[in-house]
mmCIF file of the N, C-alpha and C atoms, coordinates in Angstrom:
data_MODEL
# 
_entry.id   MODEL 
# 
loop_
_atom_site.group_PDB 
_atom_site.id 
_atom_site.type_symbol 
_atom_site.label_atom_id 
_atom_site.label_alt_id 
_atom_site.label_comp_id 
_atom_site.label_asym_id 
_atom_site.label_entity_id 
_atom_site.label_seq_id 
_atom_site.pdbx_PDB_ins_code 
_atom_site.Cartn_x 
_atom_site.Cartn_y 
_atom_site.Cartn_z 
_atom_site.occupancy 
_atom_site.B_iso_or_equiv 
_atom_site.pdbx_formal_charge 
_atom_site.auth_seq_id 
_atom_site.auth_comp_id 
_atom_site.auth_asym_id 
_atom_site.auth_atom_id 
_atom_site.pdbx_PDB_model_num 
ATOM 1   N N  . UNK A 1 1  ? -12.195 -77.653  -193.525 1.00 0.00 ? 1  UNK A N  1 
ATOM 2   C CA . UNK A 1 1  ? -11.985 -78.125  -192.178 1.00 0.00 ? 1  UNK A CA 1 
ATOM 3   C C  . UNK A 1 1  ? -13.053 -77.513  -191.273 1.00 0.00 ? 1  UNK A C  1 
ATOM 4   N N  . UNK A 1 2  ? -13.554 -78.313  -190.373 1.00 0.00 ? 2  UNK A N  1 
ATOM 5   C CA . UNK A 1 2  ? -14.579 -77.852  -189.438 1.00 0.00 ? 2  UNK A CA 1 
ATOM 6   C C  . UNK A 1 2  ? -13.901 -77.587  -188.095 1.00 0.00 ? 2  UNK A C  1 
ATOM 7   N N  . UNK A 1 3  ? -13.977 -76.331  -187.624 1.00 0.00 ? 3  UNK A N  1 
ATOM 8   C CA . UNK A 1 3  ? -13.337 -75.966  -186.349 1.00 0.00 ? 3  UNK A CA 1 
ATOM 9   C C  . UNK A 1 3  ? -14.340 -75.287  -185.443 1.00 0.00 ? 3  UNK A C  1 
ATOM 10  N N  . UNK A 1 4  ? -14.526 -75.862  -184.290 1.00 0.00 ? 4  UNK A N  1 
ATOM 11  C CA . UNK A 1 4  ? -15.392 -75.289  -183.262 1.00 0.00 ? 4  UNK A CA 1 
ATOM 12  C C  . UNK A 1 4  ? -14.592 -75.177  -181.972 1.00 0.00 ? 4  UNK A C  1 
ATOM 13  N N  . UNK A 1 5  ? -14.768 -74.082  -181.282 1.00 0.00 ? 5  UNK A N  1 
ATOM 14  C CA . UNK A 1 5  ? -14.161 -73.883  -179.975 1.00 0.00 ? 5  UNK A CA 1 
ATOM 15  C C  . UNK A 1 5  ? -15.057 -74.575  -178.945 1.00 0.00 ? 5  UNK A C  1 
ATOM 16  N N  . UNK A 1 6  ? -14.451 -75.136  -177.914 1.00 0.00 ? 6  UNK A N  1 
ATOM 17  C CA . UNK A 1 6  ? -15.220 -75.758  -176.830 1.00 0.00 ? 6  UNK A CA 1 
ATOM 18  C C  . UNK A 1 6  ? -15.103 -74.881  -175.594 1.00 0.00 ? 6  UNK A C  1 
ATOM 19  N N  . UNK A 1 7  ? -16.247 -74.562  -175.006 1.00 0.00 ? 7  UNK A N  1 
ATOM 20  C CA . UNK A 1 7  ? -16.295 -73.783  -173.767 1.00 0.00 ? 7  UNK A CA 1 
ATOM 21  C C  . UNK A 1 7  ? -17.079 -74.553  -172.719 1.00 0.00 ? 7  UNK A C  1 
ATOM 22  N N  . UNK A 1 8  ? -16.781 -74.268  -171.473 1.00 0.00 ? 8  UNK A N  1 
ATOM 23  C CA . UNK A 1 8  ? -17.443 -74.904  -170.339 1.00 0.00 ? 8  UNK A CA 1 
ATOM 24  C C  . UNK A 1 8  ? -18.239 -73.834  -169.597 1.00 0.00 ? 8  UNK A C  1 
ATOM 25  N N  . UNK A 1 9  ? -19.415 -74.207  -169.136 1.00 0.00 ? 9  UNK A N  1 
ATOM 26  C CA . UNK A 1 9  ? -20.305 -73.260  -168.463 1.00 0.00 ? 9  UNK A CA 1 
ATOM 27  C C  . UNK A 1 9  ? -20.838 -73.901  -167.183 1.00 0.00 ? 9  UNK A C  1 
ATOM 28  N N  . UNK A 1 10 ? -21.065 -73.063  -166.172 1.00 0.00 ? 10 UNK A N  1 
ATOM 29  C CA . UNK A 1 10 ? -21.579 -73.575  -164.904 1.00 0.00 ? 10 UNK A CA 1 
ATOM 30  C C  . UNK A 1 10 ? -22.997 -74.106  -165.009 1.00 0.00 ? 10 UNK A C  1 
ATOM 31  N N  . UNK A 1 11 ? -23.870 -73.345  -165.636 1.00 0.00 ? 11 UNK A N  1 
ATOM 32  C CA . UNK A 1 11 ? -25.274 -73.735  -165.750 1.00 0.00 ? 11 UNK A CA 1 
ATOM 33  C C  . UNK A 1 11 ? -25.857 -73.224  -167.060 1.00 0.00 ? 11 UNK A C  1 
ATOM 34  N N  . UNK A 1 12 ? -26.794 -73.962  -167.602 1.00 0.00 ? 12 UNK A N  1 
ATOM 35  C CA . UNK A 1 12 ? -27.602 -73.502  -168.723 1.00 0.00 ? 12 UNK A CA 1 
ATOM 36  C C  . UNK A 1 12 ? -28.922 -72.978  -168.158 1.00 0.00 ? 12 UNK A C  1 
ATOM 37  N N  . UNK A 1 13 ? -29.680 -72.272  -168.973 1.00 0.00 ? 13 UNK A N  1 
ATOM 38  C CA . UNK A 1 13 ? -30.990 -71.770  -168.532 1.00 0.00 ? 13 UNK A CA 1 
ATOM 39  C C  . UNK A 1 13 ? -31.914 -72.909  -168.150 1.00 0.00 ? 13 UNK A C  1 
ATOM 40  N N  . UNK A 1 14 ? -31.861 -73.990  -168.901 1.00 0.00 ? 14 UNK A N  1 
ATOM 41  C CA . UNK A 1 14 ? -32.662 -75.181  -168.610 1.00 0.00 ? 14 UNK A CA 1 
ATOM 42  C C  . UNK A 1 14 ? -31.820 -76.131  -167.761 1.00 0.00 ? 14 UNK A C  1 
ATOM 43  N N  . UNK A 1 15 ? -32.323 -76.547  -166.621 1.00 0.00 ? 15 UNK A N  1 
ATOM 44  C CA . UNK A 1 15 ? -31.571 -77.412  -165.710 1.00 0.00 ? 15 UNK A CA 1 
ATOM 45  C C  . UNK A 1 15 ? -31.152 -78.741  -166.338 1.00 0.00 ? 15 UNK A C  1 
ATOM 46  N N  . UNK A 1 16 ? -31.944 -79.254  -167.277 1.00 0.00 ? 16 UNK A N  1 
ATOM 47  C CA . UNK A 1 16 ? -31.660 -80.556  -167.872 1.00 0.00 ? 16 UNK A CA 1 
ATOM 48  C C  . UNK A 1 16 ? -30.638 -80.482  -169.009 1.00 0.00 ? 16 UNK A C  1 
ATOM 49  N N  . UNK A 1 17 ? -30.353 -79.283  -169.494 1.00 0.00 ? 17 UNK A N  1 
ATOM 50  C CA . UNK A 1 17 ? -29.434 -79.126  -170.616 1.00 0.00 ? 17 UNK A CA 1 
ATOM 51  C C  . UNK A 1 17 ? -27.993 -79.265  -170.166 1.00 0.00 ? 17 UNK A C  1 
ATOM 52  N N  . UNK A 1 18 ? -27.212 -80.038  -170.932 1.00 0.00 ? 18 UNK A N  1 
ATOM 53  C CA . UNK A 1 18 ? -25.804 -80.221  -170.579 1.00 0.00 ? 18 UNK A CA 1 
ATOM 54  C C  . UNK A 1 18 ? -24.858 -79.859  -171.727 1.00 0.00 ? 18 UNK A C  1 
ATOM 55  N N  . UNK A 1 19 ? -25.415 -79.537  -172.901 1.00 0.00 ? 19 UNK A N  1 
ATOM 56  C CA . UNK A 1 19 ? -24.575 -79.137  -174.019 1.00 0.00 ? 19 UNK A CA 1 
ATOM 57  C C  . UNK A 1 19 ? -25.358 -78.359  -175.055 1.00 0.00 ? 19 UNK A C  1 
ATOM 58  N N  . UNK A 1 20 ? -24.622 -77.575  -175.859 1.00 0.00 ? 20 UNK A N  1 
ATOM 59  C CA . UNK A 1 20 ? -25.266 -76.831  -176.937 1.00 0.00 ? 20 UNK A CA 1 
ATOM 60  C C  . UNK A 1 20 ? -24.211 -76.433  -177.959 1.00 0.00 ? 20 UNK A C  1 
ATOM 61  N N  . UNK A 1 21 ? -24.685 -76.216  -179.189 1.00 0.00 ? 21 UNK A N  1 
ATOM 62  C CA . UNK A 1 21 ? -23.793 -75.816  -180.271 1.00 0.00 ? 21 UNK A CA 1 
ATOM 63  C C  . UNK A 1 21 ? -24.290 -74.516  -180.873 1.00 0.00 ? 21 UNK A C  1 
ATOM 64  N N  . UNK A 1 22 ? -23.406 -73.549  -180.971 1.00 0.00 ? 22 UNK A N  1 
ATOM 65  C CA . UNK A 1 22 ? -23.702 -72.271  -181.620 1.00 0.00 ? 22 UNK A CA 1 
ATOM 66  C C  . UNK A 1 22 ? -23.031 -72.314  -182.987 1.00 0.00 ? 22 UNK A C  1 
ATOM 67  N N  . UNK A 1 23 ? -23.840 -72.453  -184.037 1.00 0.00 ? 23 UNK A N  1 
ATOM 68  C CA . UNK A 1 23 ? -23.314 -72.599  -185.389 1.00 0.00 ? 23 UNK A CA 1 
ATOM 69  C C  . UNK A 1 23 ? -22.732 -71.294  -185.927 1.00 0.00 ? 23 UNK A C  1 
ATOM 70  N N  . UNK A 1 24 ? -23.285 -70.169  -185.508 1.00 0.00 ? 24 UNK A N  1 
ATOM 71  C CA . UNK A 1 24 ? -22.807 -68.871  -185.989 1.00 0.00 ? 24 UNK A CA 1 
ATOM 72  C C  . UNK A 1 24 ? -21.432 -68.547  -185.424 1.00 0.00 ? 24 UNK A C  1 
ATOM 73  N N  . UNK A 1 25 ? -21.294 -68.699  -184.103 1.00 0.00 ? 25 UNK A N  1 
ATOM 74  C CA . UNK A 1 25 ? -20.022 -68.399  -183.431 1.00 0.00 ? 25 UNK A CA 1 
ATOM 75  C C  . UNK A 1 25 ? -19.050 -69.581  -183.461 1.00 0.00 ? 25 UNK A C  1 
ATOM 76  N N  . UNK A 1 26 ? -19.553 -70.751  -183.879 1.00 0.00 ? 26 UNK A N  1 
ATOM 77  C CA . UNK A 1 26 ? -18.754 -71.975  -183.939 1.00 0.00 ? 26 UNK A CA 1 
ATOM 78  C C  . UNK A 1 26 ? -18.190 -72.341  -182.557 1.00 0.00 ? 26 UNK A C  1 
ATOM 79  N N  . UNK A 1 27 ? -19.133 -72.448  -181.603 1.00 0.00 ? 27 UNK A N  1 
ATOM 80  C CA . UNK A 1 27 ? -18.771 -72.785  -180.228 1.00 0.00 ? 27 UNK A CA 1 
ATOM 81  C C  . UNK A 1 27 ? -19.637 -73.946  -179.747 1.00 0.00 ? 27 UNK A C  1 
ATOM 82  N N  . UNK A 1 28 ? -18.992 -74.946  -179.174 1.00 0.00 ? 28 UNK A N  1 
ATOM 83  C CA . UNK A 1 28 ? -19.683 -76.025  -178.472 1.00 0.00 ? 28 UNK A CA 1 
ATOM 84  C C  . UNK A 1 28 ? -19.533 -75.732  -176.989 1.00 0.00 ? 28 UNK A C  1 
ATOM 85  N N  . UNK A 1 29 ? -20.662 -75.667  -176.281 1.00 0.00 ? 29 UNK A N  1 
ATOM 86  C CA . UNK A 1 29 ? -20.648 -75.367  -174.853 1.00 0.00 ? 29 UNK A CA 1 
ATOM 87  C C  . UNK A 1 29 ? -21.107 -76.604  -174.089 1.00 0.00 ? 29 UNK A C  1 
ATOM 88  N N  . UNK A 1 30 ? -20.343 -76.958  -173.050 1.00 0.00 ? 30 UNK A N  1 
ATOM 89  C CA . UNK A 1 30 ? -20.635 -78.129  -172.230 1.00 0.00 ? 30 UNK A CA 1 
ATOM 90  C C  . UNK A 1 30 ? -20.701 -77.695  -170.774 1.00 0.00 ? 30 UNK A C  1 
ATOM 91  N N  . UNK A 1 31 ? -21.637 -78.289  -170.047 1.00 0.00 ? 31 UNK A N  1 
ATOM 92  C CA . UNK A 1 31 ? -21.820 -77.970  -168.635 1.00 0.00 ? 31 UNK A CA 1 
ATOM 93  C C  . UNK A 1 31 ? -20.646 -78.487  -167.810 1.00 0.00 ? 31 UNK A C  1 
ATOM 94  N N  . UNK A 1 32 ? -20.131 -77.652  -166.928 1.00 0.00 ? 32 UNK A N  1 
ATOM 95  C CA . UNK A 1 32 ? -19.086 -78.044  -165.973 1.00 0.00 ? 32 UNK A CA 1 
ATOM 96  C C  . UNK A 1 32 ? -19.615 -79.076  -164.989 1.00 0.00 ? 32 UNK A C  1 
ATOM 97  N N  . UNK A 1 33 ? -18.711 -79.872  -164.437 1.00 0.00 ? 33 UNK A N  1 
ATOM 98  C CA . UNK A 1 33 ? -19.052 -80.756  -163.336 1.00 0.00 ? 33 UNK A CA 1 
ATOM 99  C C  . UNK A 1 33 ? -19.618 -82.107  -163.738 1.00 0.00 ? 33 UNK A C  1 
ATOM 100 N N  . UNK A 1 34 ? -19.664 -82.396  -165.024 1.00 0.00 ? 34 UNK A N  1 
ATOM 101 C CA . UNK A 1 34 ? -20.142 -83.701  -165.466 1.00 0.00 ? 34 UNK A CA 1 
ATOM 102 C C  . UNK A 1 34 ? -19.020 -84.721  -165.303 1.00 0.00 ? 34 UNK A C  1 
ATOM 103 N N  . UNK A 1 35 ? -19.383 -85.987  -165.147 1.00 0.00 ? 35 UNK A N  1 
ATOM 104 C CA . UNK A 1 35 ? -18.334 -87.002  -165.082 1.00 0.00 ? 35 UNK A CA 1 
ATOM 105 C C  . UNK A 1 35 ? -17.674 -87.116  -166.458 1.00 0.00 ? 35 UNK A C  1 
ATOM 106 N N  . UNK A 1 36 ? -16.526 -87.745  -166.504 1.00 0.00 ? 36 UNK A N  1 
ATOM 107 C CA . UNK A 1 36 ? -15.708 -87.795  -167.714 1.00 0.00 ? 36 UNK A CA 1 
ATOM 108 C C  . UNK A 1 36 ? -16.466 -88.397  -168.903 1.00 0.00 ? 36 UNK A C  1 
ATOM 109 N N  . UNK A 1 37 ? -17.164 -89.501  -168.684 1.00 0.00 ? 37 UNK A N  1 
ATOM 110 C CA . UNK A 1 37 ? -17.888 -90.156  -169.776 1.00 0.00 ? 37 UNK A CA 1 
ATOM 111 C C  . UNK A 1 37 ? -19.015 -89.273  -170.297 1.00 0.00 ? 37 UNK A C  1 
ATOM 112 N N  . UNK A 1 38 ? -19.758 -88.640  -169.404 1.00 0.00 ? 38 UNK A N  1 
ATOM 113 C CA . UNK A 1 38 ? -20.861 -87.773  -169.826 1.00 0.00 ? 38 UNK A CA 1 
ATOM 114 C C  . UNK A 1 38 ? -20.329 -86.563  -170.580 1.00 0.00 ? 38 UNK A C  1 
ATOM 115 N N  . UNK A 1 39 ? -19.225 -85.993  -170.107 1.00 0.00 ? 39 UNK A N  1 
ATOM 116 C CA . UNK A 1 39 ? -18.604 -84.868  -170.813 1.00 0.00 ? 39 UNK A CA 1 
ATOM 117 C C  . UNK A 1 39 ? -18.178 -85.282  -172.216 1.00 0.00 ? 39 UNK A C  1 
ATOM 118 N N  . UNK A 1 40 ? -17.552 -86.441  -172.334 1.00 0.00 ? 40 UNK A N  1 
ATOM 119 C CA . UNK A 1 40 ? -17.089 -86.937  -173.630 1.00 0.00 ? 40 UNK A CA 1 
ATOM 120 C C  . UNK A 1 40 ? -18.253 -87.122  -174.590 1.00 0.00 ? 40 UNK A C  1 
ATOM 121 N N  . UNK A 1 41 ? -19.303 -87.819  -174.149 1.00 0.00 ? 41 UNK A N  1 
ATOM 122 C CA . UNK A 1 41 ? -20.420 -88.102  -175.041 1.00 0.00 ? 41 UNK A CA 1 
ATOM 123 C C  . UNK A 1 41 ? -21.245 -86.849  -175.334 1.00 0.00 ? 41 UNK A C  1 
ATOM 124 N N  . UNK A 1 42 ? -21.279 -85.915  -174.406 1.00 0.00 ? 42 UNK A N  1 
ATOM 125 C CA . UNK A 1 42 ? -21.948 -84.637  -174.682 1.00 0.00 ? 42 UNK A CA 1 
ATOM 126 C C  . UNK A 1 42 ? -21.186 -83.890  -175.766 1.00 0.00 ? 42 UNK A C  1 
ATOM 127 N N  . UNK A 1 43 ? -19.869 -83.838  -175.644 1.00 0.00 ? 43 UNK A N  1 
ATOM 128 C CA . UNK A 1 43 ? -19.048 -83.218  -176.679 1.00 0.00 ? 43 UNK A CA 1 
ATOM 129 C C  . UNK A 1 43 ? -19.274 -83.903  -178.027 1.00 0.00 ? 43 UNK A C  1 
ATOM 130 N N  . UNK A 1 44 ? -19.249 -85.220  -178.023 1.00 0.00 ? 44 UNK A N  1 
ATOM 131 C CA . UNK A 1 44 ? -19.412 -85.977  -179.251 1.00 0.00 ? 44 UNK A CA 1 
ATOM 132 C C  . UNK A 1 44 ? -20.771 -85.698  -179.885 1.00 0.00 ? 44 UNK A C  1 
ATOM 133 N N  . UNK A 1 45 ? -21.814 -85.646  -179.060 1.00 0.00 ? 45 UNK A N  1 
ATOM 134 C CA . UNK A 1 45 ? -23.173 -85.356  -179.526 1.00 0.00 ? 45 UNK A CA 1 
ATOM 135 C C  . UNK A 1 45 ? -23.233 -83.970  -180.178 1.00 0.00 ? 45 UNK A C  1 
ATOM 136 N N  . UNK A 1 46 ? -22.678 -82.991  -179.508 1.00 0.00 ? 46 UNK A N  1 
ATOM 137 C CA . UNK A 1 46 ? -22.687 -81.626  -180.047 1.00 0.00 ? 46 UNK A CA 1 
ATOM 138 C C  . UNK A 1 46 ? -21.810 -81.520  -181.296 1.00 0.00 ? 46 UNK A C  1 
ATOM 139 N N  . UNK A 1 47 ? -20.730 -82.262  -181.340 1.00 0.00 ? 47 UNK A N  1 
ATOM 140 C CA . UNK A 1 47 ? -19.875 -82.294  -182.524 1.00 0.00 ? 47 UNK A CA 1 
ATOM 141 C C  . UNK A 1 47 ? -20.638 -82.860  -183.722 1.00 0.00 ? 47 UNK A C  1 
ATOM 142 N N  . UNK A 1 48 ? -21.455 -83.877  -183.497 1.00 0.00 ? 48 UNK A N  1 
ATOM 143 C CA . UNK A 1 48 ? -22.276 -84.428  -184.573 1.00 0.00 ? 48 UNK A CA 1 
ATOM 144 C C  . UNK A 1 48 ? -23.222 -83.355  -185.122 1.00 0.00 ? 48 UNK A C  1 
ATOM 145 N N  . UNK A 1 49 ? -23.813 -82.551  -184.237 1.00 0.00 ? 49 UNK A N  1 
ATOM 146 C CA . UNK A 1 49 ? -24.665 -81.446  -184.689 1.00 0.00 ? 49 UNK A CA 1 
ATOM 147 C C  . UNK A 1 49 ? -23.865 -80.465  -185.542 1.00 0.00 ? 49 UNK A C  1 
ATOM 148 N N  . UNK A 1 50 ? -22.656 -80.133  -185.095 1.00 0.00 ? 50 UNK A N  1 
ATOM 149 C CA . UNK A 1 50 ? -21.818 -79.186  -185.830 1.00 0.00 ? 50 UNK A CA 1 
ATOM 150 C C  . UNK A 1 50 ? -21.465 -79.727  -187.211 1.00 0.00 ? 50 UNK A C  1 
ATOM 151 N N  . UNK A 1 51 ? -21.086 -80.984  -187.289 1.00 0.00 ? 51 UNK A N  1 
ATOM 152 C CA . UNK A 1 51 ? -20.748 -81.597  -188.580 1.00 0.00 ? 51 UNK A CA 1 
ATOM 153 C C  . UNK A 1 51 ? -21.965 -81.597  -189.494 1.00 0.00 ? 51 UNK A C  1 
ATOM 154 N N  . UNK A 1 52 ? -23.110 -81.968  -188.964 1.00 0.00 ? 52 UNK A N  1 
ATOM 155 C CA . UNK A 1 52 ? -24.345 -81.970  -189.743 1.00 0.00 ? 52 UNK A CA 1 
ATOM 156 C C  . UNK A 1 52 ? -24.633 -80.588  -190.320 1.00 0.00 ? 52 UNK A C  1 
ATOM 157 N N  . UNK A 1 53 ? -24.476 -79.574  -189.479 1.00 0.00 ? 53 UNK A N  1 
ATOM 158 C CA . UNK A 1 53 ? -24.721 -78.199  -189.918 1.00 0.00 ? 53 UNK A CA 1 
ATOM 159 C C  . UNK A 1 53 ? -23.724 -77.779  -190.990 1.00 0.00 ? 53 UNK A C  1 
ATOM 160 N N  . UNK A 1 54 ? -22.448 -78.021  -190.748 1.00 0.00 ? 54 UNK A N  1 
ATOM 161 C CA . UNK A 1 54 ? -21.404 -77.580  -191.670 1.00 0.00 ? 54 UNK A CA 1 
ATOM 162 C C  . UNK A 1 54 ? -21.485 -78.279  -193.025 1.00 0.00 ? 54 UNK A C  1 
ATOM 163 N N  . UNK A 1 55 ? -21.938 -79.530  -193.030 1.00 0.00 ? 55 UNK A N  1 
ATOM 164 C CA . UNK A 1 55 ? -22.028 -80.283  -194.277 1.00 0.00 ? 55 UNK A CA 1 
ATOM 165 C C  . UNK A 1 55 ? -23.418 -80.213  -194.913 1.00 0.00 ? 55 UNK A C  1 
ATOM 166 N N  . UNK A 1 56 ? -24.318 -79.489  -194.265 1.00 0.00 ? 56 UNK A N  1 
ATOM 167 C CA . UNK A 1 56 ? -25.667 -79.342  -194.804 1.00 0.00 ? 56 UNK A CA 1 
ATOM 168 C C  . UNK A 1 56 ? -26.476 -80.624  -194.777 1.00 0.00 ? 56 UNK A C  1 
ATOM 169 N N  . UNK A 1 57 ? -26.196 -81.501  -193.820 1.00 0.00 ? 57 UNK A N  1 
ATOM 170 C CA . UNK A 1 57 ? -26.887 -82.786  -193.747 1.00 0.00 ? 57 UNK A CA 1 
ATOM 171 C C  . UNK A 1 57 ? -28.297 -82.679  -193.160 1.00 0.00 ? 57 UNK A C  1 
ATOM 172 N N  . UNK A 1 58 ? -28.526 -81.651  -192.377 1.00 0.00 ? 58 UNK A N  1 
ATOM 173 C CA . UNK A 1 58 ? -29.840 -81.409  -191.754 1.00 0.00 ? 58 UNK A CA 1 
ATOM 174 C C  . UNK A 1 58 ? -30.333 -82.617  -190.954 1.00 0.00 ? 58 UNK A C  1 
ATOM 175 N N  . UNK A 1 59 ? -29.409 -83.201  -190.175 1.00 0.00 ? 59 UNK A N  1 
ATOM 176 C CA . UNK A 1 59 ? -29.782 -84.346  -189.339 1.00 0.00 ? 59 UNK A CA 1 
ATOM 177 C C  . UNK A 1 59 ? -30.736 -83.903  -188.246 1.00 0.00 ? 59 UNK A C  1 
ATOM 178 N N  . UNK A 1 60 ? -31.735 -84.725  -187.995 1.00 0.00 ? 60 UNK A N  1 
ATOM 179 C CA . UNK A 1 60 ? -32.666 -84.465  -186.909 1.00 0.00 ? 60 UNK A CA 1 
ATOM 180 C C  . UNK A 1 60 ? -32.022 -84.891  -185.589 1.00 0.00 ? 60 UNK A C  1 
ATOM 181 N N  . UNK A 1 61 ? -32.632 -84.498  -184.487 1.00 0.00 ? 61 UNK A N  1 
ATOM 182 C CA . UNK A 1 61 ? -32.130 -84.928  -183.171 1.00 0.00 ? 61 UNK A CA 1 
ATOM 183 C C  . UNK A 1 61 ? -32.168 -86.450  -183.074 1.00 0.00 ? 61 UNK A C  1 
ATOM 184 N N  . UNK A 1 62 ? -33.186 -87.048  -183.648 1.00 0.00 ? 62 UNK A N  1 
ATOM 185 C CA . UNK A 1 62 ? -33.302 -88.510  -183.632 1.00 0.00 ? 62 UNK A CA 1 
ATOM 186 C C  . UNK A 1 62 ? -32.133 -89.149  -184.390 1.00 0.00 ? 62 UNK A C  1 
ATOM 187 N N  . UNK A 1 63 ? -31.772 -88.587  -185.532 1.00 0.00 ? 63 UNK A N  1 
ATOM 188 C CA . UNK A 1 63 ? -30.655 -89.117  -186.304 1.00 0.00 ? 63 UNK A CA 1 
ATOM 189 C C  . UNK A 1 63 ? -29.331 -88.945  -185.557 1.00 0.00 ? 63 UNK A C  1 
ATOM 190 N N  . UNK A 1 64 ? -29.135 -87.791  -184.941 1.00 0.00 ? 64 UNK A N  1 
ATOM 191 C CA . UNK A 1 64 ? -27.918 -87.554  -184.152 1.00 0.00 ? 64 UNK A CA 1 
ATOM 192 C C  . UNK A 1 64 ? -27.853 -88.551  -183.005 1.00 0.00 ? 64 UNK A C  1 
ATOM 193 N N  . UNK A 1 65 ? -28.960 -88.747  -182.317 1.00 0.00 ? 65 UNK A N  1 
ATOM 194 C CA . UNK A 1 65 ? -28.985 -89.703  -181.202 1.00 0.00 ? 65 UNK A CA 1 
ATOM 195 C C  . UNK A 1 65 ? -28.706 -91.126  -181.681 1.00 0.00 ? 65 UNK A C  1 
ATOM 196 N N  . UNK A 1 66 ? -29.258 -91.502  -182.828 1.00 0.00 ? 66 UNK A N  1 
ATOM 197 C CA . UNK A 1 66 ? -29.020 -92.839  -183.373 1.00 0.00 ? 66 UNK A CA 1 
ATOM 198 C C  . UNK A 1 66 ? -27.570 -93.053  -183.742 1.00 0.00 ? 66 UNK A C  1 
ATOM 199 N N  . UNK A 1 67 ? -26.966 -92.069  -184.387 1.00 0.00 ? 67 UNK A N  1 
ATOM 200 C CA . UNK A 1 67 ? -25.551 -92.158  -184.735 1.00 0.00 ? 67 UNK A CA 1 
ATOM 201 C C  . UNK A 1 67 ? -24.705 -92.247  -183.480 1.00 0.00 ? 67 UNK A C  1 
ATOM 202 N N  . UNK A 1 68 ? -25.041 -91.434  -182.488 1.00 0.00 ? 68 UNK A N  1 
ATOM 203 C CA . UNK A 1 68 ? -24.312 -91.456  -181.221 1.00 0.00 ? 68 UNK A CA 1 
ATOM 204 C C  . UNK A 1 68 ? -24.388 -92.831  -180.561 1.00 0.00 ? 68 UNK A C  1 
ATOM 205 N N  . UNK A 1 69 ? -25.570 -93.424  -180.548 1.00 0.00 ? 69 UNK A N  1 
ATOM 206 C CA . UNK A 1 69 ? -25.729 -94.750  -179.929 1.00 0.00 ? 69 UNK A CA 1 
ATOM 207 C C  . UNK A 1 69 ? -24.912 -95.801  -180.672 1.00 0.00 ? 69 UNK A C  1 
ATOM 208 N N  . UNK A 1 70 ? -24.917 -95.733  -182.011 1.00 0.00 ? 70 UNK A N  1 
ATOM 209 C CA . UNK A 1 70 ? -24.130 -96.684  -182.792 1.00 0.00 ? 70 UNK A CA 1 
ATOM 210 C C  . UNK A 1 70 ? -22.644 -96.542  -182.548 1.00 0.00 ? 70 UNK A C  1 
ATOM 211 N N  . UNK A 1 71 ? -22.162 -95.311  -182.512 1.00 0.00 ? 71 UNK A N  1 
ATOM 212 C CA . UNK A 1 71 ? -20.745 -95.072  -182.245 1.00 0.00 ? 71 UNK A CA 1 
ATOM 213 C C  . UNK A 1 71 ? -20.365 -95.478  -180.825 1.00 0.00 ? 71 UNK A C  1 
ATOM 214 N N  . UNK A 1 72 ? -21.235 -95.196  -179.876 1.00 0.00 ? 72 UNK A N  1 
ATOM 215 C CA . UNK A 1 72 ? -20.972 -95.584  -178.482 1.00 0.00 ? 72 UNK A CA 1 
ATOM 216 C C  . UNK A 1 72 ? -20.866 -97.099  -178.362 1.00 0.00 ? 72 UNK A C  1 
ATOM 217 N N  . UNK A 1 73 ? -21.732 -97.811  -179.075 1.00 0.00 ? 73 UNK A N  1 
ATOM 218 C CA . UNK A 1 73 ? -21.687 -99.272  -179.043 1.00 0.00 ? 73 UNK A CA 1 
ATOM 219 C C  . UNK A 1 73 ? -20.393 -99.788  -179.651 1.00 0.00 ? 73 UNK A C  1 
ATOM 220 N N  . UNK A 1 74 ? -19.956 -99.172  -180.755 1.00 0.00 ? 74 UNK A N  1 
ATOM 221 C CA . UNK A 1 74 ? -18.698 -99.582  -181.391 1.00 0.00 ? 74 UNK A CA 1 
ATOM 222 C C  . UNK A 1 74 ? -17.515 -99.340  -180.462 1.00 0.00 ? 74 UNK A C  1 
ATOM 223 N N  . UNK A 1 75 ? -17.522 -98.192  -179.775 1.00 0.00 ? 75 UNK A N  1 
ATOM 224 C CA . UNK A 1 75 ? -16.450 -97.874  -178.825 1.00 0.00 ? 75 UNK A CA 1 
ATOM 225 C C  . UNK A 1 75 ? -16.447 -98.892  -177.687 1.00 0.00 ? 75 UNK A C  1 
ATOM 226 N N  . UNK A 1 76 ? -17.622 -99.171  -177.134 1.00 0.00 ? 76 UNK A N  1 
ATOM 227 C CA . UNK A 1 76 ? -17.722 -100.110 -176.013 1.00 0.00 ? 76 UNK A CA 1 
ATOM 228 C C  . UNK A 1 76 ? -17.324 -101.527 -176.448 1.00 0.00 ? 76 UNK A C  1 
ATOM 229 N N  . UNK A 1 77 ? -17.794 -101.959 -177.600 1.00 0.00 ? 77 UNK A N  1 
ATOM 230 C CA . UNK A 1 77 ? -17.493 -103.309 -178.091 1.00 0.00 ? 77 UNK A CA 1 
ATOM 231 C C  . UNK A 1 77 ? -16.007 -103.532 -178.321 1.00 0.00 ? 77 UNK A C  1 
ATOM 232 N N  . UNK A 1 78 ? -15.293 -102.459 -178.586 1.00 0.00 ? 78 UNK A N  1 
ATOM 233 C CA . UNK A 1 78 ? -13.870 -102.574 -178.879 1.00 0.00 ? 78 UNK A CA 1 
ATOM 234 C C  . UNK A 1 78 ? -12.978 -102.164 -177.713 1.00 0.00 ? 78 UNK A C  1 
ATOM 235 N N  . UNK A 1 79 ? -13.571 -101.975 -176.546 1.00 0.00 ? 79 UNK A N  1 
ATOM 236 C CA . UNK A 1 79 ? -12.800 -101.728 -175.339 1.00 0.00 ? 79 UNK A CA 1 
ATOM 237 C C  . UNK A 1 79 ? -12.109 -100.382 -175.273 1.00 0.00 ? 79 UNK A C  1 
ATOM 238 N N  . UNK A 1 80 ? -12.636 -99.379  -175.949 1.00 0.00 ? 80 UNK A N  1 
ATOM 239 C CA . UNK A 1 80 ? -12.009 -98.050  -175.938 1.00 0.00 ? 80 UNK A CA 1 
ATOM 240 C C  . UNK A 1 80 ? -12.530 -97.277  -174.796 1.00 0.00 ? 80 UNK A C  1 
# 
């Protein structure tokens, strides 16, 4: 089973960063103050990184982004 704790943070060091995954501590960190959809997809994006790491898939950022876009389209197409 893959278990990561989710934490919220006011700001990251980089202004453009809104999420990050710490594989050692098993923590997904998301920036506070994002709208609901952005928070959800940021969590989902970071979760994909965590799954990739835990399963040894070694997905690139491009692969994670592609999977995210495909899943987002499936969610939107089905009215979720």
